[in-house]
N, C-alpha and C positions, 0 to 999 in steps of 0.2 A: 955876488952873483951877477952874471952878465944879463942885462935886461933885453927882453925880446918884445918890442912894442910896435903896435900899429897905430896910426892916427885914430882919434876917437870919433871921426866922422861916422854917423850912425850906420851907413851902408858899406863903410870900408871893410868891415869884418869879412865880407864875401870875397874880398880880393886877396885873402891870405894865400901866400905863395909857398908850396912845399919845398922850394929850394932853401927856405929859411930854417929847415928842421936842423937842429944843432947835433949832427951826427957824432962829433968828437966831444959833446958836452956831457954833462952828468945826467943820470937817470932823471933827476928832478927837473932839469932844464928840458929835457925831452918831453916829459909829461906836460909841463907847463906850456910848451909849444902846441902840443896836441889838443889842448883845451880850445884853441882857435876853431877846431872843427867841431868840437862838442856843442859849442854855443850856436851853431848854425842849424840845430835841430828846431822842429816846430814846437810851439806850445799854445795852449788855449789862450786866445786873444793876444798872443804874443807877449805874455806876461814874463817869460824867461825865468821861471821859478826855481832856479838852481844856484848853488854855491859850490865852488870846487876849492878843496883844501889839500895842500901837500901834507903827506903823512908818511914818514919812514919809506921813502922811494916809491910811494903809491900816490894816487889821487883819490881823495874822498869825495863823494857826490852827496850833497845835502839839499833838502828842501829849503827854500827861502820863505819863511812864514810871513814876511812883510809883502809878499806878492800873491797872497791867497786870494781866492774868490769865494767869500763865505756864503754868498746867496746861491750861486749857480754850481758851486762845487764845495759843499759843506764838509764832506768827508775827505777832501784833498785827493780824490780819485784821479781826477784829470791832471792834477798837479804832479802826481807820482808817475802817471803815464808820460807826461811831458819830459820829466827827468829821465825816465827809461829811454826815451828817444835820444836824448843827449848822450846817455851812457853807451848806446849802440854806436853812435857816431864816433865816440872816443875809441871804442874797441875796434872799429873798422880801420881807424887811422893808425892804431897800433899795428894792426896786421899789415897795412900798406907799407909802413916804414920798416918792416922786417923783423917783427917779433910776434910770438904768441901773446895773447893777453891773459892776465890773471884777474879773475872777476869773482868777487864775493858779495853777495846780497845781504844787507842788513848785518854787518859784521859786529856791531856792538848793540845789544838790546838795551843798554842804559842810555843810548842816544837815538831815540826813535826817528829823529830827522835825518839821520845818516842812513842813506839808502843803499849805497854800494861803495866798495873799495876796489880800485882798478889799478893794476900795475903792469910793468913789462915782464913777459916771460922769456923763454929761451928764443934765440934767433930762429927765424923761420921765414920761408918764402910764401908770400900771399897767393892764394888761388886766383884763377881767372875771375871768378864771381866776385871775390872780396875786392879785387882791383876795380871792377865795374861799379861796385857799391861806393867805393871811396871816391872815385871820380864824379859820382852822381851827387855827392854831398853839396857841392857848389852849384849844381844844376837845379836842385829841388826848390820848388816854390809852392805855396798854398795859393791855388788859383781861384779867385772868387768871381770871375767873369763867366758869362755863358760859354759853354763849350761848342766846338764845331760839330756839325751834324755828320759825324763819321764814326762808324762802329769800331770797337776795340777788338783786337784779334783774340779769338777764343783760346789758342795755346797759351797766351799771356795770362789771361784770366785764370786758366786752370793751374798754371805754374804758381800764381799767387796763392791760390786756394790750397793747393798741396803744401806750400811752404808754411802756411799757417797751421795746417793739420800736423805737420812734423813738430811744430812748437807746441802742440797740445791745445790748440784753439780752433775755432771754426771761422771761416770767412764765407759768408753766404752772399752770393750775388742774386739780387731780386730780378729774375728773368721773366717771371710770370706777371701778366698784366694785373690781376687781382691784388697780389701781394705788394707790387710796386705802388699801385694806387692807394692801397691801405697805408703804406709807409709815408707816402707824399702827404696824405691827409693828417697823419700823425705828426709829421714835421711842422705842418702849418699850425696845427692846434698847439703844439708846444711853443712855437714862436710867438703865437697870439698870447698865450698865458704869460710868457716872460716879458713881452713888451707891455702888457697891461698890469704887470706887477711893478709898482713903483721902485721897490728896492732892487729888483733884478735889473730893471731898465737902467737905473742910475749906474749899477755896476758895469753893465755892458758898455754904456756910453763913456764911462771913465776911462776905458781903454781904446777908444776910437778918437783919432785926431783928424779933424776935418780940414784944417789948414796946414800949409807947409810949415813944418817945424823941425827942430833938431832933436826930437825926442829919440831915445834909444830903445824904446819898447812900444807896445801897443800896435795898433793897426792904423796906418795913415791912410788919408783919403785916396791916394793913387792906387792902393792895393784893395780897395773895398768894391771893386767890380761894378755891378749895375745897380747896386742898392741906392735908390733915389735920395733918401734923407741925409746920406753922409756926403753925397756929392755937392748938395746945396750949401751955400755959405751960412745960411741962417739955421744951422743944425739945432741950435738951442730951442728954436720954436717947435722942432719935431717932438720934443718930450711932452708937449702939451696938446698936440692935435691928434686926435683919434683917427682922422682920415689918413694921416701920414703913417700911423702904426699899421693900419690895415694895408697900405701900400707895401710896407716891408714884408708883412706876412705873405702876400700874394707873390711878391718877388721871389722869396725863398721857396715857395711852393712850385713856382714855375721852373726854377733852377733845378730842383730835384726831379720834376716830372720829365724834363727833356734831356737829362743827363744820359750819355751813352751807357753808363753803368752806375749802379747804385748797390752799395754793399754794406754789410754789418759784420764787424769783428767782435767775437764774443768768446767767453771762457766758461769752463766748468765751475770754477770758484770765483769768489769775489772778495779779495782781501788785498792788503798792500803788496804781498809777494806777487799775486796775480797781475796787479796793475803795473808793477815794475816790468814784468815779462811782457805785458801787452805793449808797453811803450817801445821795447826793443823790437818786437815783431812788427809793430806798426811802422817804425822808421825803416825796417827792411823792405816792407812793402812799398813805402814811399820812395825809397831810393831805387828800388827795382823798376818802378814806374818812371821815375825821372831818367834812368838809363835809357828807356825805350821812348823818351820824349812824351810821356803821358803825364798830364797834370792831375792832381788830386785836391780836393777841398773837403771840408767837414760840414756835416749837417747834424750836429750832436744835440740839438735842442731836446729831442725826446728822452735821451739818456741823462739829461740834466735835471729832469723833473721826476722825483721819486715815484709818484703814482703812475706815470706814463712809461717809465723804463721797462717794466715786465712786458708791456704790450709789444715792444720791439721784437723780443725773442718769440712771442707768440705769432706774430705776423709771419716771420720767416720759418717758423716750424722747428726751431732749435731749442735744445735744453740748455740751461745755464743762464749766463748773464751777458746781455748786450753791453759792450764797452764803447765802441766807436761806429759812427755812421759815415760812410765815405761816398763822395761823388767823384767819378773818374771820367776823363775824356781828353781829347786833343784840344789845344788852344794856341792862341798867338803867344808871343813872348810875354813874360810877366817880370816886373821889377821886384827884387827881394825886399822884404820888410827890414827895418833897422834892427841892430843888435847892440846890446850893451858891450862896452869894452871888457877885455879880460881883466883889466885893473879893478873893475867893479864886481867881478864874480869870483876872482881867485884869491884866496888868502893863504897864508903860510900857517 
C-alpha cells in the first residue's frame, strides 16, 4: 500500500494539505488520509484518546484506554466526547472530498471500546455549510488566554443554540448576571477542590508540559494562557504551595467572569450514546465559531466532580445533564497544540 506520511514534528499535523488526498487510490487509502483531519479534534487535556482501525473499507473509531483520566473522568464520559469530536471531523472531511458518510455508532456490542464505524457513501457535493466547517478544522484552537473586551453577535449565538436544539440538546448562554455569577463561583469551587485533591492535581499536571519539548500530546506551556503556575520554570514547586493553588483558582474564576459569553451544553440522557453525540455537536459548535474567528475554551471543572455536576443544570434552569461548559470570545492568534502522528493512532 502506498504510504501517506507527514513528518512527526508535533505541530506538523496542522499542516496537512488537502491536495494530498488520493483521489485515484483505494477506499482504504482515502480513509487513512482523512484521519489526518480527525486527529485535529480537541480532547480533554489534549490526551487524544482515540485509535483508528481500518476495517472492510471503513474506519473504526476506538477509545484508547491507556490515555484515560481515572480521577477526573472515571466513567470515560469526556473521553467519549473527545472521540465524538474526532468522528465529526472525519465525517466533515468525507463530505468535503465528495462523498456522503456512512456512520454507525457502537457497531459491535461485544467490543465496548469500539465507538463508531465510518465509511464512504455515495458521491455527493458538500453543502456550503459543510465546506465552511471543513475549512475551519485547521483554524480551530482551544484558547486559554483572556478574551478581548468585545461582544459576540447575537445572531451567531442564536444559530449555535438552535443547532444544538436540532441535535436534541440544549445550549444555554448565561446572559443573566445572577446565573453567571453562580456559575463563576461554582467553577472556582470545583477548581479549588481539584487542585487540593492530590490525585486529581497529579493527574492534571501530568498532562501539562512547562518547558519546550517535543511531546505529541498534553498541553504545552505556550498554550496555557495566563495561568501563572505553568508559565513559571519551577512548576514542580507549585504542587506544594497552597498560595499558588489559590492563584490558579482565582485566575480561572476571572477568566470565566469576564468572558464575552459563557455557555453550558447539556443533554436529556447521560450514557455513552449521548456522550458520543455530544462530542459531534460540540465539534460542530467549535468549528462554526472558528469559521467566524471566534475562540472557545473549556471550563469543565464542575462537571468533572460528581456532586457538583447537578448544580450546573440547576443554575441554568435546564432539565437533564450538563456535559460541557464553554467560554467564548474574540482573541489574538493562538498556536495549535501538538498532535500524535497518524502512525501512532492508525492500525490495520
